[in-house]
N, C-alpha and C positions, 0 to 999 in steps of 0.2 A: 483491594489493595491497589494503590497507585504508586508507580515508581517511574520517575523520569531520570534518565541518565544521559548527560551530554558528554560524549567522548571528545577528547581534546586532540584528535589526530590532525585536524585542521580546523580553523575557525568556523564554527556553525555549519559544518558540512555533514557531520555524521551524528545521528540521533538514534538512540536505542531506548525503547520504553516497553514497559509491561503494564498495560492498563486495559480496562474493559472498554469495549467499543463505544458504549453509550457515553463515556466520559471523555473521549479523545478531543472533540471539538471544544467542550466545556473547559477542559484543562488548558488548552491553548489560549482560549479567550481569557480565562481567569488569570493566568500568569502573564497576560499581555505579551505574547510571543509571536505576533504576526510577522515580524521581520525574520525571526528564526524559522518559522513555518515556511515562509516563502523562499528562504535561502537553503533549505535542506537539499542535499544531493543524495544522501543515503538514509533509508528508513527501514528499520527492522521491527515488524509487528508479529514476529514469530510466536506461535503458541499463546495467543491472546484472546481466545474465544470470540474472534471476529466472525461476523456473518455477512451476508450480502447487504444487509441494512447498514452495517458498519462501514463497508466499502463505499456504499452510496453516499453516506454522510461525509466520509473522509475526502471524497472527490468533488463535493459540491462547489467549493470555491473555484476549482480548475474548470469544471464542466460549465458552470453558469457565468462566471465572472472572468475567466481566463487569468485567474490569479491563483493563490494558494501554492500548490506543489509544482509549480511550473519549472523548477530547476531540478526536480527529483530524477535521478538517473538509475538508482538501484533501489528496488523494493522487495523486501522479504515478507511474504504472507504465509510462509510454510506452517504446517501443523495447526491450521485453522479449518477443521473439517466442515464447518458450516458455510464456508465460501464455496459457491457453486458456479456453474456457467453463467448464471444471472449477473454476476459481478463483472464479467468481462466487458460488457458495454460501458461500464464506468471506468475500468482500468485503462481501456484503450484511449481515453481522453487525456491521460497523463502522457502527453506526446514526447516528453524528454526522456522517458524510460529507455534504458539500454539493457537492463538485466532485471528479471522478475523470477522469484522463486515461489512456485505454487505447489511444492511437494507437500503431501499430507492434506490437500484440500480435495473437494469434490469436483474440481474442474476436469472435464472429460476430453478425451481425444475425439469424440464424436461431434462436439459442438464448441466448447470453449477454446480449445487449442486452435482449431481452424480459424476462428474469429481473430485470435491474436496473430496468427500467421498472415492473415489477409490484411490486417489494419496496422501492423507494427513491424519494426525491424528488431524485435527483442531477441536477446539471448535468454532462453527459458530453461529453468530447472524444474523438472517434474518427476516425481517418483511413480513410475508406471505400475509398480506392484501394489500401490495404495489406491489408485484411482479406479 
């Protein structure tokens, strides 16, 4: 199931979607949304069966081309238990992030959180009872 919902809180700044990780980049290309993709400031991918591979694919434009999600300030990756500490090296490349929700992921206090603390100035939300 693919659902894209653009919220009209402010023009092209908040995008909430429920999609499978393998289809995220394909959907953006298919619908010719590069301008929307680049102008996103808030992105919720909560409970989308995302994995480390999905995060790697999501961040390719930012990591390699310094494009893509360069304006993203709020990212919700909560309730994606296949996201682990391996995703952190990709997430920290999203240097405009100010808030990140990792509740319900397998990002740990032993490795992932210290990486985030050392490389970003993020406000983190993490459910300690789940990790």
